[in-house]
C-alpha positions as CSV (number, residue, x, y, z in Angstrom):
1,M,-12.4,-41.1,1.6
2,V,-15.1,-43.2,-0.1
3,A,-17.9,-41.6,2.0
4,A,-16.5,-38.1,1.4
5,N,-16.6,-38.4,-2.3
6,L,-20.1,-40.0,-2.5
7,I,-21.5,-37.2,-0.3
8,L,-19.7,-34.5,-2.3
9,G,-21.0,-36.0,-5.6
10,S,-24.6,-36.3,-4.4
11,S,-24.6,-32.8,-2.8
12,V,-25.3,-31.3,-6.3
13,V,-29.0,-32.0,-5.7
14,Y,-28.9,-30.1,-2.5
15,W,-27.5,-26.9,-4.1
16,H,-29.9,-27.2,-7.0
17,A,-32.8,-27.0,-4.6
18,L,-31.4,-23.6,-3.6
19,G,-30.8,-22.5,-7.2
20,H,-33.0,-19.4,-7.0
21,I,-30.4,-17.9,-4.6
22,P,-27.2,-16.3,-6.1
23,A,-24.1,-18.5,-5.9
24,T,-22.1,-15.9,-4.1
25,T,-24.8,-15.7,-1.4
26,L,-24.9,-19.5,-1.0
27,L,-21.1,-19.4,-0.7
28,G,-21.3,-16.9,2.2
29,Y,-23.8,-19.0,4.0
30,R,-21.8,-22.2,3.4
31,I,-18.7,-20.6,4.9
32,L,-20.4,-19.0,8.0
33,V,-22.6,-21.9,8.9
34,S,-19.6,-24.3,8.4
35,L,-17.6,-22.2,10.9
36,V,-20.4,-22.5,13.5
37,T,-20.5,-26.3,12.9
38,L,-16.8,-26.6,13.3
39,A,-16.8,-24.5,16.4
40,V,-19.2,-27.0,18.0
41,A,-17.0,-29.8,16.8
42,V,-13.8,-28.2,18.3
43,A,-15.6,-27.8,21.6
44,V,-17.1,-31.4,21.7
45,L,-13.8,-33.0,20.5
46,R,-11.7,-30.8,22.8
47,R,-9.5,-29.5,20.0
48,T,-9.0,-26.0,21.5
49,G,-5.5,-26.8,22.5
50,A,-4.5,-28.1,19.1
51,L,-6.2,-25.0,17.5
52,R,-4.2,-22.6,19.7
53,A,-1.0,-24.4,18.8
54,A,-1.9,-24.2,15.1
55,V,-2.5,-20.5,15.3
56,A,1.0,-20.0,16.7
57,D,2.5,-21.9,13.8
58,R,3.1,-19.4,11.0
59,Q,4.0,-22.1,8.4
60,L,0.9,-24.0,9.2
61,L,-1.2,-20.9,8.9
62,V,0.2,-20.2,5.4
63,T,-0.5,-23.8,4.3
64,H,-4.1,-23.6,5.4
65,L,-4.6,-20.1,4.0
66,L,-3.6,-21.6,0.6
67,A,-6.0,-24.5,1.2
68,A,-8.8,-21.9,2.1
69,V,-8.3,-20.0,-1.2
70,L,-8.4,-23.3,-3.2
71,I,-11.5,-24.6,-1.5
72,C,-13.3,-21.2,-1.7
73,V,-12.8,-21.1,-5.5
74,N,-13.8,-24.8,-5.7
75,W,-17.0,-24.3,-3.7
76,L,-18.1,-21.2,-5.6
77,T,-17.6,-23.0,-9.0
78,F,-19.3,-26.1,-7.9
79,I,-22.3,-24.2,-6.5
80,W,-22.6,-22.2,-9.7
81,A,-22.5,-25.3,-11.8
82,S,-25.1,-27.1,-9.6
83,I,-27.6,-24.3,-9.8
84,H,-27.1,-23.6,-13.5
85,G,-27.3,-27.2,-14.6
86,R,-23.7,-27.6,-15.6
87,V,-23.3,-30.9,-13.7
88,I,-21.5,-32.8,-16.5
89,E,-18.8,-30.0,-16.3
90,A,-18.6,-30.4,-12.5
91,S,-18.4,-34.2,-13.0
92,L,-15.6,-33.8,-15.5
93,G,-13.7,-31.5,-13.1
94,Y,-13.8,-34.0,-10.3
95,L,-13.0,-36.8,-12.7
96,I,-9.8,-35.0,-13.8
97,A,-8.9,-33.8,-10.3
98,P,-7.2,-37.1,-9.3
99,A,-4.8,-36.7,-12.2
100,V,-3.8,-33.3,-10.7
101,T,-3.3,-35.0,-7.3
102,I,-1.2,-37.8,-8.8
103,A,0.9,-35.3,-10.8
104,V,1.6,-33.2,-7.6
105,G,2.6,-36.4,-5.8
106,M,4.9,-37.2,-8.7
107,L,6.5,-33.8,-9.0
108,L,6.5,-32.4,-5.5
109,V,6.2,-35.2,-3.0
110,R,8.3,-37.6,-5.1
111,E,5.9,-40.5,-4.8
112,P,7.1,-43.3,-7.1
113,V,5.3,-43.2,-10.5
114,S,5.7,-46.0,-13.0
115,R,5.8,-45.7,-16.8
116,L,2.2,-46.9,-16.9
117,R,1.1,-44.1,-14.6
118,R,2.9,-41.6,-16.7
119,A,1.2,-42.9,-19.8
120,A,-2.2,-42.8,-18.0
121,L,-1.6,-39.1,-17.1
122,A,-0.6,-38.3,-20.7
123,L,-3.9,-40.0,-21.9
124,C,-5.8,-38.0,-19.4
125,L,-4.2,-34.8,-20.6
126,L,-5.2,-35.7,-24.2
127,G,-8.8,-36.1,-23.1
128,I,-8.7,-32.7,-21.4
129,A,-7.3,-31.0,-24.5
130,L,-10.0,-32.6,-26.7
131,L,-12.7,-31.6,-24.2
132,I,-11.6,-28.0,-24.3
133,T,-11.2,-27.8,-28.1
134,R,-14.0,-30.0,-29.4
135,S,-16.8,-30.1,-26.8
136,G,-18.6,-26.9,-27.6
137,E,-21.6,-27.7,-25.5
138,L,-19.5,-27.6,-22.3
139,D,-18.3,-24.6,-20.3
140,W,-14.7,-25.8,-20.2
141,W,-13.7,-23.2,-17.5
142,V,-15.9,-25.0,-15.0
143,F,-14.1,-28.4,-15.2
144,V,-10.7,-26.8,-15.5
145,T,-11.3,-24.7,-12.4
146,I,-12.8,-27.5,-10.3
147,S,-10.1,-30.0,-11.3
148,A,-7.2,-27.7,-10.5
149,T,-8.5,-26.4,-7.2
150,W,-9.7,-29.8,-5.9
151,G,-6.6,-31.7,-7.0
152,L,-4.3,-29.1,-5.4
153,Y,-6.4,-28.9,-2.3
154,G,-5.9,-32.6,-1.8
155,A,-2.2,-32.2,-2.2
156,V,-2.0,-29.3,0.3
157,K,-4.0,-31.2,2.9
158,K,-1.6,-34.1,2.6
159,L,1.3,-31.7,3.5
160,S,-0.3,-30.3,6.6
161,P,0.4,-32.0,10.0
162,A,-2.8,-30.5,11.5
163,D,-5.6,-32.9,12.4
164,P,-8.7,-32.7,10.1
165,V,-10.9,-30.6,12.5
166,T,-8.2,-28.1,13.3
167,G,-7.2,-27.7,9.7
168,L,-10.8,-27.2,8.5
169,T,-11.4,-24.7,11.3
170,L,-8.4,-22.7,10.3
171,E,-9.4,-22.7,6.6
172,T,-13.1,-21.8,7.4
173,S,-12.0,-19.0,9.8
174,F,-9.9,-17.4,7.0
175,L,-12.9,-17.6,4.7
176,A,-15.3,-16.2,7.3
177,V,-13.1,-13.2,7.8
178,G,-13.1,-12.7,4.1
179,V,-16.9,-12.9,3.9
180,V,-17.3,-10.3,6.7
181,A,-14.8,-8.0,5.1
182,V,-16.5,-8.2,1.7
183,A,-19.9,-7.6,3.4
184,V,-18.6,-4.5,5.1
185,L,-16.6,-3.0,2.2
186,S,-19.0,-3.8,-0.7
187,P,-22.7,-4.0,-1.5
188,Y,-22.5,-7.8,-0.9
189,S,-25.3,-9.0,1.3
190,L,-26.5,-12.3,2.8
191,A,-30.1,-11.2,2.8
192,L,-32.4,-13.5,0.8
193,Q,-34.6,-12.0,-1.8
194,P,-38.1,-13.2,-2.7
195,P,-39.3,-15.9,-3.4
196,A,-37.1,-17.2,-0.5
197,D,-39.1,-18.7,2.3
198,T,-38.7,-20.6,5.6
199,S,-37.7,-23.8,3.8
200,D,-34.7,-22.0,2.3
201,Y,-33.4,-21.1,5.7
202,V,-33.9,-24.6,6.9
203,L,-31.9,-25.9,4.0
204,L,-29.2,-23.3,4.5
205,A,-28.9,-24.3,8.2
206,L,-27.8,-27.7,7.0
207,C,-25.1,-26.5,4.7
208,G,-22.6,-26.6,7.5
209,L,-23.0,-30.4,7.9
210,I,-23.2,-31.0,4.2
211,S,-19.9,-29.0,3.7
212,V,-17.9,-30.0,6.8
213,I,-18.7,-33.8,7.1
214,P,-17.3,-34.7,3.6
215,L,-14.3,-32.3,4.0
216,W,-13.5,-33.8,7.4
217,L,-13.7,-37.3,6.0
218,F,-11.6,-36.2,3.0
219,S,-9.0,-34.6,5.3
220,F,-8.8,-37.7,7.5
221,G,-8.5,-40.0,4.5
222,A,-5.8,-37.8,2.9
223,K,-3.6,-38.3,5.9
224,V,-3.7,-42.1,6.0
225,I,-3.4,-43.0,2.4
226,T,-1.0,-42.0,-0.4
227,L,-1.8,-39.3,-2.9
228,T,-2.0,-41.9,-5.6
229,V,-4.6,-44.0,-3.8
230,S,-6.5,-40.9,-2.9
231,G,-6.6,-40.1,-6.6
232,F,-8.2,-43.5,-7.3
233,V,-11.0,-43.1,-4.7
234,Q,-11.8,-39.6,-5.8
235,Y,-13.4,-41.0,-9.0
236,L,-16.5,-41.9,-7.0
237,N,-17.4,-38.2,-6.8
238,P,-17.6,-37.6,-10.6
239,T,-19.4,-40.9,-11.1
240,A,-22.2,-39.9,-8.8
241,Q,-22.4,-36.5,-10.4
242,L,-22.5,-38.0,-13.9
243,V,-25.3,-40.3,-13.0
244,I,-27.3,-37.4,-11.5
245,A,-26.5,-35.2,-14.6
246,L,-28.0,-37.8,-16.9
247,S,-30.9,-39.0,-14.8
248,V,-32.0,-35.9,-12.9
249,Y,-30.8,-32.9,-14.9
250,G,-31.3,-34.5,-18.3
251,Q,-28.0,-33.2,-19.7
252,V,-27.0,-34.9,-22.9
253,P,-23.3,-34.8,-23.7
254,S,-22.1,-34.9,-27.3
255,A,-20.4,-37.9,-28.9
256,N,-17.0,-36.1,-28.5
257,T,-17.6,-35.7,-24.8
258,F,-18.4,-39.4,-24.4
259,V,-15.1,-40.2,-26.2
260,C,-13.1,-37.9,-24.0
261,F,-14.8,-39.4,-20.9
262,A,-13.7,-42.8,-22.3
263,L,-10.1,-41.6,-22.6
264,V,-10.0,-40.4,-19.0
265,W,-11.7,-43.5,-17.7
266,L,-9.3,-45.7,-19.7
267,S,-6.4,-43.9,-17.8
268,L,-8.3,-44.7,-14.6
269,V,-8.6,-48.3,-15.4
270,S,-4.9,-48.5,-16.2
271,L,-4.0,-47.0,-12.8
272,V,-6.4,-49.2,-10.9
273,L,-5.2,-52.4,-12.6
274,E,-1.6,-51.5,-11.9
275,A,-2.4,-50.9,-8.2
276,V,-4.2,-54.2,-7.9
277,L,-1.5,-56.2,-9.6
278,G,1.2,-54.5,-7.5
279,E,-0.7,-55.4,-4.4
280,L,-1.0,-59.0,-5.5
281,R,2.8,-59.1,-6.3
282,R,3.6,-57.9,-2.8
283,Q,1.6,-60.7,-1.1
284,P,3.6,-63.8,0.0
285,K,3.6,-66.6,-2.5
286,N,3.5,-69.4,0.1
287,P,1.5,-68.1,3.0
288,Q,1.7,-70.3,6.2
289,P,-1.5,-72.4,6.5
290,A,-4.0,-71.3,9.1
291,T,-3.6,-74.6,11.0
292,E,0.1,-74.0,11.3
293,L,-0.4,-70.5,12.6
294,M,-2.9,-71.8,15.2
295,K,-0.4,-74.4,16.3
296,G,2.4,-71.8,16.6
297,N,0.2,-69.5,18.6
298,H,-0.9,-72.3,20.9
299,R,2.8,-73.3,21.5
300,S,3.8,-69.7,22.3
């Protein structure tokens, strides 16, 4: 989960390098090349049997169709933000997304949520409200869309019993069908316009790996840790994006935006401290010395 979020956060630089290509065209390539990449992974990892079983499960198909819609909207918004220099908004979106994941865990999955976590979520909501109403330099729809789609995507992936490769293949297949349908029924085209050159095609050929690897890692991590812990780790993604926004893109947020960032980060600090203290309380107060353990093992 850590690796997934660091890769996703840094990928903003990759999409910016392709900024002269329309976001919808980049999305089409991202979907189709990802499907080819996943097809190779299915063959190498021998997941064809699991994929056939998943196709026969109607409930599983509906779950991953929903996940496909969420990730499609998320991808398109993130690509648009990357190529139009709205990286602070993208960073905010992924910063807020864990709050959505935690809220879903609290409301739907019934994961235990303490009073401190409820207060932290309320503080995060206050920060979001202030960002929307008082940060005029930001395109608020970007961070609202990214946070909602990414947070819900994490929750949906937690509910699916499919392994990461099978789940991603189902989602990408749904999206690929959509790309083909739109290309046939509308003027939409994947043809690159000048000044596109060979380097653009080389970069586009890599978008499958850049898309699939972090999502595979994310899917794997989502299955082995709780939604709440997943929410904590996801803050690495917006941190990487914020650093890039300030150092590479030169975006300068207003004082209000910094204050709202501080509010959201304060909620994060509260959640992390609670998790650490809870883990410490669960540890045994008088652990058996290592020498006694060694003696016991020797006698057994």
